[in-house]
A tleap script that builds the chain and sets N, CA, C and O, in Angstrom:
source leaprc.protein.ff14SB
mol = sequence {
  NMET SER PHE PHE ILE SER GLU ALA TRP ALA
  GLN GLN ALA PRO ALA ALA ALA GLN GLN PRO
  ASP LEU ILE SER GLY LEU LEU PRO PHE ALA
  LEU LEU PHE VAL VAL PHE TYR PHE LEU LEU
  ILE ARG PRO GLN GLN LYS ARG VAL LYS GLU
  HIE LYS LYS MET VAL GLU ALA VAL GLY LYS
  GLY ASP GLU ILE ALA THR SER GLY GLY LEU
  VAL GLY LYS VAL THR ALA ALA GLY GLU ASN
  PHE LEU GLU VAL GLU VAL ALA GLU ASN VAL
  ARG VAL LYS VAL GLN ARG GLN LEU VAL ALA
  SER VAL LEU PRO LYS GLY SER ILE LYS SER
  CLEU
}
set mol.1.N position { 24.669 33.344 -19.974 }
set mol.1.CA position { 26.442 33.249 -19.344 }
set mol.1.C position { 26.837 32.406 -20.461 }
set mol.1.O position { 28.051 32.310 -20.642 }
set mol.2.N position { 26.209 31.894 -21.100 }
set mol.2.CA position { 27.386 30.772 -22.167 }
set mol.2.C position { 28.489 31.064 -22.674 }
set mol.2.O position { 29.624 30.612 -22.827 }
set mol.3.N position { 27.533 32.406 -23.013 }
set mol.3.CA position { 28.391 33.746 -23.494 }
set mol.3.C position { 30.239 33.712 -23.446 }
set mol.3.O position { 31.053 33.575 -24.360 }
set mol.4.N position { 30.400 33.880 -22.128 }
set mol.4.CA position { 31.491 34.048 -21.585 }
set mol.4.C position { 32.431 33.191 -21.167 }
set mol.4.O position { 33.616 33.447 -20.957 }
set mol.5.N position { 31.601 31.656 -20.993 }
set mol.5.CA position { 31.916 30.719 -20.271 }
set mol.5.C position { 31.457 29.582 -20.960 }
set mol.5.O position { 30.247 29.438 -21.136 }
set mol.6.N position { 32.436 28.584 -21.460 }
set mol.6.CA position { 32.187 27.518 -21.664 }
set mol.6.C position { 31.540 26.455 -21.210 }
set mol.6.O position { 32.045 25.805 -20.295 }
set mol.7.N position { 30.426 26.122 -21.712 }
set mol.7.CA position { 29.936 24.538 -20.574 }
set mol.7.C position { 30.518 23.787 -21.239 }
set mol.7.O position { 30.791 23.939 -22.429 }
set mol.8.N position { 30.912 22.436 -20.218 }
set mol.8.CA position { 31.611 21.597 -19.816 }
set mol.8.C position { 31.132 20.303 -19.818 }
set mol.8.O position { 30.686 19.921 -18.736 }
set mol.9.N position { 31.096 19.277 -21.034 }
set mol.9.CA position { 30.519 18.182 -21.974 }
set mol.9.C position { 31.300 17.280 -21.064 }
set mol.9.O position { 32.531 17.287 -21.099 }
set mol.10.N position { 30.738 16.632 -20.387 }
set mol.10.CA position { 31.269 14.739 -20.140 }
set mol.10.C position { 32.028 14.716 -21.436 }
set mol.10.O position { 31.723 15.242 -22.506 }
set mol.11.N position { 33.106 13.979 -21.109 }
set mol.11.CA position { 33.492 12.985 -22.533 }
set mol.11.C position { 33.353 11.573 -21.748 }
set mol.11.O position { 33.141 11.147 -20.613 }
set mol.12.N position { 33.631 11.072 -23.193 }
set mol.12.CA position { 33.605 9.667 -22.553 }
set mol.12.C position { 34.723 8.719 -22.519 }
set mol.12.O position { 35.029 8.126 -23.553 }
set mol.13.N position { 35.337 8.528 -21.467 }
set mol.13.CA position { 36.447 7.776 -20.706 }
set mol.13.C position { 37.418 6.805 -21.229 }
set mol.13.O position { 37.432 5.585 -21.389 }
set mol.14.N position { 38.383 7.975 -21.480 }
set mol.14.CA position { 39.410 7.028 -22.820 }
set mol.14.C position { 39.984 5.427 -22.532 }
set mol.14.O position { 40.232 5.142 -21.361 }
set mol.15.N position { 40.137 4.671 -23.305 }
set mol.15.CA position { 40.200 2.804 -23.074 }
set mol.15.C position { 41.645 3.000 -22.336 }
set mol.15.O position { 42.589 3.790 -22.308 }
set mol.16.N position { 41.173 1.673 -21.710 }
set mol.16.CA position { 42.518 1.704 -20.510 }
set mol.16.C position { 43.842 1.544 -21.259 }
set mol.16.O position { 44.262 0.520 -21.797 }
set mol.17.N position { 44.616 3.148 -21.172 }
set mol.17.CA position { 45.759 3.108 -21.825 }
set mol.17.C position { 47.330 2.508 -21.689 }
set mol.17.O position { 48.061 2.892 -20.777 }
set mol.18.N position { 47.762 1.537 -22.683 }
set mol.18.CA position { 48.724 1.208 -22.362 }
set mol.18.C position { 49.854 1.716 -21.746 }
set mol.18.O position { 49.989 2.938 -21.694 }
set mol.19.N position { 50.907 0.788 -21.145 }
set mol.19.CA position { 51.577 1.478 -20.426 }
set mol.19.C position { 52.931 0.969 -21.294 }
set mol.19.O position { 53.280 -0.163 -21.628 }
set mol.20.N position { 53.595 2.399 -21.532 }
set mol.20.CA position { 54.894 1.706 -23.277 }
set mol.20.C position { 55.902 1.065 -21.562 }
set mol.20.O position { 55.980 1.492 -20.410 }
set mol.21.N position { 56.501 -0.159 -22.344 }
set mol.21.CA position { 57.351 -1.325 -21.867 }
set mol.21.C position { 59.086 -0.966 -21.647 }
set mol.21.O position { 59.579 -0.305 -22.561 }
set mol.22.N position { 59.775 -1.260 -20.797 }
set mol.22.CA position { 60.588 -0.995 -20.293 }
set mol.22.C position { 61.357 -0.168 -21.269 }
set mol.22.O position { 61.412 1.062 -21.288 }
set mol.23.N position { 62.179 -1.341 -22.401 }
set mol.23.CA position { 62.432 -1.221 -23.267 }
set mol.23.C position { 62.661 -0.123 -24.548 }
set mol.23.O position { 63.753 0.161 -25.041 }
set mol.24.N position { 61.446 0.372 -24.920 }
set mol.24.CA position { 60.871 1.496 -25.279 }
set mol.24.C position { 61.141 2.963 -24.967 }
set mol.24.O position { 60.972 4.008 -25.596 }
set mol.25.N position { 61.631 2.652 -23.741 }
set mol.25.CA position { 61.612 4.114 -22.804 }
set mol.25.C position { 63.175 4.416 -22.301 }
set mol.25.O position { 63.788 5.368 -21.818 }
set mol.26.N position { 63.438 3.136 -22.671 }
set mol.26.CA position { 64.872 3.008 -21.878 }
set mol.26.C position { 65.982 3.381 -23.511 }
set mol.26.O position { 67.009 4.026 -23.301 }
set mol.27.N position { 65.746 3.039 -24.677 }
set mol.27.CA position { 66.062 2.955 -25.784 }
set mol.27.C position { 67.033 4.214 -26.289 }
set mol.27.O position { 68.222 4.255 -26.607 }
set mol.28.N position { 66.075 5.130 -26.225 }
set mol.28.CA position { 66.662 6.459 -26.842 }
set mol.28.C position { 67.988 6.642 -25.753 }
set mol.28.O position { 68.995 7.228 -26.151 }
set mol.29.N position { 67.929 6.224 -24.678 }
set mol.29.CA position { 68.930 6.398 -23.772 }
set mol.29.C position { 70.737 6.305 -24.064 }
set mol.29.O position { 71.801 6.915 -24.168 }
set mol.30.N position { 69.927 4.826 -24.090 }
set mol.30.CA position { 70.797 3.429 -24.651 }
set mol.30.C position { 71.543 3.953 -26.434 }
set mol.30.O position { 72.577 3.493 -26.918 }
set mol.31.N position { 70.815 4.784 -26.943 }
set mol.31.CA position { 71.186 4.972 -28.092 }
set mol.31.C position { 72.508 6.863 -27.929 }
set mol.31.O position { 73.474 7.168 -28.629 }
set mol.32.N position { 72.123 7.326 -27.205 }
set mol.32.CA position { 72.803 8.537 -26.424 }
set mol.32.C position { 73.856 7.601 -26.437 }
set mol.32.O position { 74.797 7.511 -27.226 }
set mol.33.N position { 73.528 6.824 -25.321 }
set mol.33.CA position { 75.034 6.839 -24.410 }
set mol.33.C position { 76.087 5.979 -25.983 }
set mol.33.O position { 77.187 6.445 -26.282 }
set mol.34.N position { 75.759 5.322 -26.405 }
set mol.34.CA position { 76.303 4.837 -27.261 }
set mol.34.C position { 77.033 5.582 -28.303 }
set mol.34.O position { 78.179 5.333 -28.677 }
set mol.35.N position { 76.047 6.779 -28.855 }
set mol.35.CA position { 77.078 7.877 -29.742 }
set mol.35.C position { 77.632 8.657 -28.572 }
set mol.35.O position { 78.290 9.365 -29.335 }
set mol.36.N position { 77.849 9.002 -27.728 }
set mol.36.CA position { 78.808 10.169 -26.920 }
set mol.36.C position { 79.681 8.587 -26.335 }
set mol.36.O position { 80.560 8.969 -25.562 }
set mol.37.N position { 79.715 7.073 -26.446 }
set mol.37.CA position { 80.896 6.563 -25.793 }
set mol.37.C position { 81.776 7.128 -27.020 }
set mol.37.O position { 82.771 7.801 -26.753 }
set mol.38.N position { 81.379 6.827 -28.561 }
set mol.38.CA position { 82.533 6.242 -29.683 }
set mol.38.C position { 82.432 8.048 -30.160 }
set mol.38.O position { 83.194 8.414 -31.055 }
set mol.39.N position { 81.850 8.680 -29.769 }
set mol.39.CA position { 82.624 10.344 -30.242 }
set mol.39.C position { 83.302 10.598 -29.720 }
set mol.39.O position { 84.457 10.636 -30.143 }
set mol.40.N position { 82.728 11.146 -27.634 }
set mol.40.CA position { 83.714 11.572 -26.819 }
set mol.40.C position { 84.292 11.011 -26.019 }
set mol.40.O position { 85.215 11.699 -25.584 }
set mol.41.N position { 84.178 9.546 -25.340 }
set mol.41.CA position { 84.929 8.912 -24.084 }
set mol.41.C position { 85.983 7.939 -25.193 }
set mol.41.O position { 87.182 7.853 -24.930 }
set mol.42.N position { 85.623 7.510 -25.951 }
set mol.42.CA position { 86.836 6.437 -26.235 }
set mol.42.C position { 87.837 7.366 -27.431 }
set mol.42.O position { 88.973 6.919 -27.590 }
set mol.43.N position { 87.581 8.197 -27.977 }
set mol.43.CA position { 88.583 9.001 -28.308 }
set mol.43.C position { 89.915 9.566 -27.281 }
set mol.43.O position { 91.134 9.579 -27.451 }
set mol.44.N position { 89.134 9.957 -26.293 }
set mol.44.CA position { 89.794 11.083 -25.171 }
set mol.44.C position { 90.794 9.396 -24.080 }
set mol.44.O position { 91.677 9.472 -23.226 }
set mol.45.N position { 90.239 8.395 -24.552 }
set mol.45.CA position { 90.820 7.391 -23.735 }
set mol.45.C position { 92.047 6.846 -24.656 }
set mol.45.O position { 93.009 6.280 -24.139 }
set mol.46.N position { 91.972 6.997 -25.656 }
set mol.46.CA position { 92.445 6.598 -26.577 }
set mol.46.C position { 94.093 7.787 -26.765 }
set mol.46.O position { 95.233 7.388 -27.001 }
set mol.47.N position { 93.557 9.520 -26.521 }
set mol.47.CA position { 94.728 10.200 -26.507 }
set mol.47.C position { 95.153 10.346 -25.553 }
set mol.47.O position { 96.048 11.191 -25.577 }
set mol.48.N position { 94.838 9.630 -23.962 }
set mol.48.CA position { 95.348 9.622 -22.717 }
set mol.48.C position { 95.943 8.898 -22.849 }
set mol.48.O position { 97.088 9.348 -22.884 }
set mol.49.N position { 95.912 6.861 -23.089 }
set mol.49.CA position { 96.598 6.164 -23.912 }
set mol.49.C position { 98.090 6.538 -24.093 }
set mol.49.O position { 99.043 6.408 -23.325 }
set mol.50.N position { 97.986 7.121 -25.536 }
set mol.50.CA position { 98.727 7.523 -26.212 }
set mol.50.C position { 100.024 8.651 -25.571 }
set mol.50.O position { 101.216 8.724 -25.871 }
set mol.51.N position { 99.274 9.366 -24.680 }
set mol.51.CA position { 100.329 10.367 -23.656 }
set mol.51.C position { 101.003 10.180 -22.535 }
set mol.51.O position { 101.857 10.887 -21.998 }
set mol.52.N position { 100.416 8.878 -22.143 }
set mol.52.CA position { 100.650 8.343 -21.085 }
set mol.52.C position { 102.052 6.755 -21.567 }
set mol.52.O position { 102.779 6.094 -20.825 }
set mol.53.N position { 101.857 6.721 -23.049 }
set mol.53.CA position { 102.758 5.819 -23.386 }
set mol.53.C position { 104.113 6.513 -23.926 }
set mol.53.O position { 105.195 5.946 -24.081 }
set mol.54.N position { 103.861 7.641 -24.136 }
set mol.54.CA position { 104.763 8.813 -24.439 }
set mol.54.C position { 105.673 9.466 -23.503 }
set mol.54.O position { 106.869 9.718 -23.648 }
set mol.55.N position { 104.828 9.714 -22.430 }
set mol.55.CA position { 105.546 10.140 -21.189 }
set mol.55.C position { 106.454 9.337 -20.813 }
set mol.55.O position { 107.542 9.908 -20.724 }
set mol.56.N position { 106.482 8.011 -20.494 }
set mol.56.CA position { 106.954 7.032 -20.355 }
set mol.56.C position { 108.010 6.796 -20.884 }
set mol.56.O position { 108.836 6.265 -20.142 }
set mol.57.N position { 108.464 7.082 -22.403 }
set mol.57.CA position { 109.495 6.867 -23.049 }
set mol.57.C position { 110.344 7.929 -22.829 }
set mol.57.O position { 111.494 7.568 -23.076 }
set mol.58.N position { 110.298 8.893 -22.531 }
set mol.58.CA position { 111.218 9.862 -22.302 }
set mol.58.C position { 112.176 9.772 -21.721 }
set mol.58.O position { 112.085 9.397 -20.552 }
set mol.59.N position { 113.435 10.061 -22.256 }
set mol.59.CA position { 114.239 9.821 -21.649 }
set mol.59.C position { 115.943 10.746 -21.947 }
set mol.59.O position { 115.867 11.577 -22.853 }
set mol.60.N position { 117.229 10.635 -21.319 }
set mol.60.CA position { 118.227 11.232 -21.715 }
set mol.60.C position { 118.425 11.507 -22.438 }
set mol.60.O position { 119.069 10.649 -23.043 }
set mol.61.N position { 118.207 12.867 -23.293 }
set mol.61.CA position { 118.825 13.464 -24.628 }
set mol.61.C position { 117.876 13.598 -25.630 }
set mol.61.O position { 118.028 13.998 -26.784 }
set mol.62.N position { 116.415 13.037 -24.787 }
set mol.62.CA position { 115.345 13.753 -26.196 }
set mol.62.C position { 114.842 15.353 -25.715 }
set mol.62.O position { 114.701 15.724 -24.550 }
set mol.63.N position { 114.630 16.133 -26.892 }
set mol.63.CA position { 114.023 16.689 -27.093 }
set mol.63.C position { 112.435 17.275 -26.376 }
set mol.63.O position { 111.513 16.792 -27.034 }
set mol.64.N position { 112.168 17.742 -25.773 }
set mol.64.CA position { 110.605 17.809 -25.514 }
set mol.64.C position { 110.324 19.366 -25.338 }
set mol.64.O position { 111.154 20.145 -24.870 }
set mol.65.N position { 108.906 19.761 -25.822 }
set mol.65.CA position { 107.957 20.659 -25.020 }
set mol.65.C position { 107.092 20.278 -23.907 }
set mol.65.O position { 106.611 19.187 -23.602 }
set mol.66.N position { 106.968 21.983 -23.121 }
set mol.66.CA position { 105.474 21.293 -22.002 }
set mol.66.C position { 104.705 21.780 -22.126 }
set mol.66.O position { 104.684 22.470 -23.145 }
set mol.67.N position { 103.255 21.821 -21.041 }
set mol.67.CA position { 102.328 22.400 -21.285 }
set mol.67.C position { 102.307 23.678 -20.977 }
set mol.67.O position { 101.418 24.479 -21.270 }
set mol.68.N position { 103.639 23.955 -20.169 }
set mol.68.CA position { 104.041 25.291 -19.929 }
set mol.68.C position { 104.410 26.077 -21.170 }
set mol.68.O position { 104.022 27.221 -21.409 }
set mol.69.N position { 105.399 25.160 -22.122 }
set mol.69.CA position { 105.651 26.552 -23.127 }
set mol.69.C position { 107.292 26.465 -23.277 }
set mol.69.O position { 107.864 27.240 -24.044 }
set mol.70.N position { 107.942 25.596 -22.596 }
set mol.70.CA position { 109.423 25.139 -22.037 }
set mol.70.C position { 109.822 24.415 -23.198 }
set mol.70.O position { 109.275 23.396 -23.619 }
set mol.71.N position { 110.790 24.990 -23.686 }
set mol.71.CA position { 111.470 23.717 -24.357 }
set mol.71.C position { 112.739 23.479 -24.895 }
set mol.71.O position { 113.421 24.047 -25.749 }
set mol.72.N position { 112.893 22.435 -24.139 }
set mol.72.CA position { 114.967 21.644 -23.709 }
set mol.72.C position { 114.849 20.628 -24.444 }
set mol.72.O position { 114.033 20.146 -25.230 }
set mol.73.N position { 116.182 20.330 -23.873 }
set mol.73.CA position { 116.879 18.726 -23.925 }
set mol.73.C position { 117.109 18.374 -22.267 }
set mol.73.O position { 117.666 18.911 -21.310 }
set mol.74.N position { 116.320 17.120 -22.542 }
set mol.74.CA position { 115.696 16.467 -21.129 }
set mol.74.C position { 117.634 15.694 -20.759 }
set mol.74.O position { 118.184 15.019 -21.630 }
set mol.75.N position { 118.428 16.033 -19.204 }
set mol.75.CA position { 119.162 16.029 -19.352 }
set mol.75.C position { 119.711 15.335 -18.040 }
set mol.75.O position { 120.868 15.138 -17.668 }
set mol.76.N position { 118.644 15.070 -17.536 }
set mol.76.CA position { 118.153 13.924 -16.330 }
set mol.76.C position { 116.796 13.302 -16.038 }
set mol.76.O position { 115.828 13.963 -15.662 }
set mol.77.N position { 116.788 11.492 -16.310 }
set mol.77.CA position { 115.271 11.682 -16.205 }
set mol.77.C position { 115.313 10.713 -14.372 }
set mol.77.O position { 116.230 10.242 -13.701 }
set mol.78.N position { 113.915 10.802 -14.199 }
set mol.78.CA position { 113.845 10.033 -12.698 }
set mol.78.C position { 112.301 9.274 -13.083 }
set mol.78.O position { 111.879 8.956 -14.195 }
set mol.79.N position { 111.655 9.119 -11.746 }
set mol.79.CA position { 110.680 8.364 -12.169 }
set mol.79.C position { 109.250 9.460 -11.818 }
set mol.79.O position { 108.109 9.007 -11.913 }
set mol.80.N position { 109.496 10.858 -11.430 }
set mol.80.CA position { 108.147 11.799 -11.684 }
set mol.80.C position { 108.430 12.962 -12.184 }
set mol.80.O position { 107.484 13.631 -12.600 }
set mol.81.N position { 109.755 13.489 -12.271 }
set mol.81.CA position { 110.675 14.592 -12.747 }
set mol.81.C position { 111.837 14.773 -13.824 }
set mol.81.O position { 112.966 14.510 -13.410 }
set mol.82.N position { 111.762 15.030 -14.646 }
set mol.82.CA position { 112.511 15.214 -15.702 }
set mol.82.C position { 113.671 16.279 -15.407 }
set mol.82.O position { 112.988 17.258 -15.109 }
set mol.83.N position { 114.781 16.620 -15.325 }
set mol.83.CA position { 115.881 18.141 -15.532 }
set mol.83.C position { 116.186 18.054 -16.839 }
set mol.83.O position { 116.680 17.041 -17.333 }
set mol.84.N position { 115.931 19.035 -17.441 }
set mol.84.CA position { 115.113 19.755 -18.803 }
set mol.84.C position { 116.454 20.809 -19.119 }
set mol.84.O position { 116.551 21.765 -18.349 }
set mol.85.N position { 117.570 20.669 -20.299 }
set mol.85.CA position { 117.985 22.262 -20.223 }
set mol.85.C position { 117.707 23.175 -20.907 }
set mol.85.O position { 117.965 23.073 -22.107 }
set mol.86.N position { 117.253 24.066 -20.540 }
set mol.86.CA position { 116.240 25.090 -21.895 }
set mol.86.C position { 117.206 26.384 -22.007 }
set mol.86.O position { 116.652 27.297 -22.619 }
set mol.87.N position { 118.616 26.709 -21.532 }
set mol.87.CA position { 119.431 27.376 -22.120 }
set mol.87.C position { 120.801 26.472 -21.849 }
set mol.87.O position { 120.871 25.295 -21.498 }
set mol.88.N position { 121.799 27.360 -22.113 }
set mol.88.CA position { 123.396 26.660 -22.136 }
set mol.88.C position { 123.309 27.230 -20.438 }
set mol.88.O position { 123.101 28.382 -20.058 }
set mol.89.N position { 123.549 25.981 -19.600 }
set mol.89.CA position { 123.813 25.934 -18.003 }
set mol.89.C position { 122.927 26.394 -17.355 }
set mol.89.O position { 123.099 26.751 -16.189 }
set mol.90.N position { 121.210 26.527 -18.300 }
set mol.90.CA position { 120.215 26.992 -17.105 }
set mol.90.C position { 119.460 25.541 -17.511 }
set mol.90.O position { 119.198 25.219 -18.670 }
set mol.91.N position { 119.093 24.538 -16.030 }
set mol.91.CA position { 118.173 23.850 -16.237 }
set mol.91.C position { 117.280 23.804 -14.799 }
set mol.91.O position { 117.577 24.047 -13.630 }
set mol.92.N position { 115.527 23.191 -15.749 }
set mol.92.CA position { 114.868 23.207 -14.724 }
set mol.92.C position { 114.075 21.388 -14.047 }
set mol.92.O position { 114.480 20.335 -14.538 }
set mol.93.N position { 113.356 21.400 -13.311 }
set mol.93.CA position { 113.046 20.059 -13.201 }
set mol.93.C position { 111.213 20.655 -13.369 }
set mol.93.O position { 110.671 21.609 -12.809 }
set mol.94.N position { 110.650 19.672 -14.332 }
set mol.94.CA position { 109.150 19.551 -14.668 }
set mol.94.C position { 109.064 18.307 -14.583 }
set mol.94.O position { 109.735 17.404 -15.085 }
set mol.95.N position { 107.829 18.317 -13.635 }
set mol.95.CA position { 106.942 16.682 -14.210 }
set mol.95.C position { 107.380 15.894 -15.163 }
set mol.95.O position { 108.052 16.260 -16.127 }
set mol.96.N position { 106.996 14.730 -14.912 }
set mol.96.CA position { 106.539 14.142 -16.506 }
set mol.96.C position { 105.603 14.040 -17.304 }
set mol.96.O position { 105.585 13.599 -18.453 }
set mol.97.N position { 104.215 14.776 -16.192 }
set mol.97.CA position { 103.171 14.730 -16.791 }
set mol.97.C position { 102.809 15.910 -17.690 }
set mol.97.O position { 101.893 15.944 -18.511 }
set mol.98.N position { 103.489 16.655 -17.459 }
set mol.98.CA position { 103.840 18.108 -18.038 }
set mol.98.C position { 104.244 18.171 -19.336 }
set mol.98.O position { 104.258 19.225 -19.972 }
set mol.99.N position { 104.723 16.635 -19.970 }
set mol.99.CA position { 105.309 17.177 -21.476 }
set mol.99.C position { 104.467 17.049 -22.284 }
set mol.99.O position { 103.818 16.083 -21.882 }
set mol.100.N position { 103.940 17.474 -23.384 }
set mol.100.CA position { 103.271 18.017 -24.133 }
set mol.100.C position { 103.689 17.003 -25.400 }
set mol.100.O position { 102.911 16.116 -25.749 }
set mol.101.N position { 105.208 17.240 -26.175 }
set mol.101.CA position { 105.615 16.557 -26.952 }
set mol.101.C position { 107.041 15.863 -27.035 }
set mol.101.O position { 108.100 15.915 -26.410 }
set mol.102.N position { 106.730 15.459 -27.691 }
set mol.102.CA position { 108.825 15.062 -27.966 }
set mol.102.C position { 109.054 15.736 -29.191 }
set mol.102.O position { 108.422 15.281 -30.144 }
set mol.103.N position { 109.847 16.771 -29.427 }
set mol.103.CA position { 110.825 16.850 -30.679 }
set mol.103.C position { 111.255 15.802 -31.314 }
set mol.103.O position { 111.551 14.612 -31.209 }
set mol.104.N position { 111.157 16.939 -32.204 }
set mol.104.CA position { 112.659 15.638 -33.792 }
set mol.104.C position { 113.613 16.138 -33.048 }
set mol.104.O position { 113.475 17.149 -32.361 }
set mol.105.N position { 115.283 15.048 -33.188 }
set mol.105.CA position { 115.979 15.579 -32.827 }
set mol.105.C position { 116.690 16.772 -33.422 }
set mol.105.O position { 116.635 16.476 -34.615 }
set mol.106.N position { 117.234 17.766 -33.369 }
set mol.106.CA position { 117.237 18.674 -34.131 }
set mol.106.C position { 116.737 20.268 -33.417 }
set mol.106.O position { 117.292 21.363 -33.326 }
set mol.107.N position { 115.234 19.647 -32.941 }
set mol.107.CA position { 114.589 21.272 -33.488 }
set mol.107.C position { 115.163 21.996 -32.339 }
set mol.107.O position { 115.625 23.021 -32.842 }
set mol.108.N position { 115.301 22.013 -31.555 }
set mol.108.CA position { 116.335 23.071 -30.840 }
set mol.108.C position { 116.846 23.838 -31.352 }
set mol.108.O position { 116.258 24.871 -31.673 }
set mol.109.N position { 118.121 23.630 -31.620 }
set mol.109.CA position { 119.568 24.295 -33.127 }
set mol.109.C position { 118.490 25.105 -33.853 }
set mol.109.O position { 118.430 26.325 -33.703 }
set mol.110.N position { 117.473 24.304 -34.792 }
set mol.110.CA position { 116.279 25.599 -35.284 }
set mol.110.C position { 115.824 26.696 -35.025 }
set mol.110.O position { 115.192 27.525 -35.680 }
set mol.111.N position { 116.242 26.641 -33.875 }
set mol.111.CA position { 115.116 27.878 -33.284 }
set mol.111.C position { 116.089 28.937 -32.493 }
set mol.111.O position { 115.608 29.934 -31.955 }
savepdb mol mol.pdb
quit
């Protein structure tokens, strides 16, 4: 019958296994967090900080492009909203946070 089923032989019990210490168990996770911080989190925080600074600096007379694709000249600036002239006598209000970039002076006339 041993032809179909192998016989189970008793084996010697292994020596007391050492438990890995806490530091070596958490080291890979710590290294992974450091990599994520320097490659993902830190650059994103830097971009957010720069965008916030740019949005706060937008004032009357600046030419802007919004994240929705509108390009125009700021005619009035409030705390949360900007009034943007997109064509002659056509003004729209946009939220400050939707400003994607501030264009160099004279950019709109070249369009």
